[in-house]
C-alpha positions in Angstrom: -23.0 1.7 4.4 -21.3 1.9 7.3 -19.0 5.1 8.2 -15.4 3.7 7.8 -13.1 3.1 11.2 -10.3 6.0 10.1 -10.9 9.2 6.8 -7.2 10.1 5.6 -6.8 12.6 3.5 -4.1 12.5 0.8 -2.4 14.3 -2.3 -1.7 12.0 -4.1 -3.6 9.4 -6.3 -1.3 6.0 -4.9 -1.5 5.2 -1.6 -0.7 2.2 1.2 -1.7 1.4 3.5 -0.9 -2.0 6.0 -3.7 -0.8 9.0 -0.7 1.3 11.8 -0.6 -0.9 14.8 2.3 -2.7 13.6 1.8 -6.3 14.8 -1.4 -5.2 14.6 -1.8 -4.5 11.8 -2.7 -6.4 7.4 -0.3 -6.7 5.5 1.1 -4.5 3.4 -1.1 -2.9 0.1 -0.8 -0.5 -2.5 -4.0 1.8 -3.5 -5.2 3.7 -6.5 -7.7 6.6 -6.1 -8.7 7.4 -9.3 -9.0 11.2 -9.5 -13.3 11.2 -10.8 -13.8 9.7 -7.8 -11.5 10.7 -5.2 -11.6 8.2 -2.1 -10.4 4.6 -1.8 -11.9 2.2 0.5 -8.9 0.1 2.3 -10.2 -4.3 2.1 -8.0 -5.4 5.2 -9.4 -2.9 8.0 -12.5 -0.3 6.0 -9.4 3.5 6.5 -10.6 5.1 4.4 -8.7 7.2 1.6 -9.6 10.6 0.6 -8.0 12.8 -2.3 -7.0 16.1 -1.6 -8.8 18.4 -4.5 -5.5 20.1 -4.8 -3.8 17.3 -5.3 -1.8 15.0 -8.9 -1.2 12.0 -10.6 1.3 9.9 -9.3 4.2 9.8 -11.4 5.4 5.9 -12.7 
């Protein structure tokens, strides 16, 4: 398995990714981290979002 392009620690289960870099990024996507898994990879750019151990679920 390849290493993620970038690992970003987050404190909420809902994150969004646009690949960074403005026009060089990708379409804006919303990702939902399952607390029991604790991380998710962006399907476009491969960034890995890791849930901080003290994070709280996103309130709707």
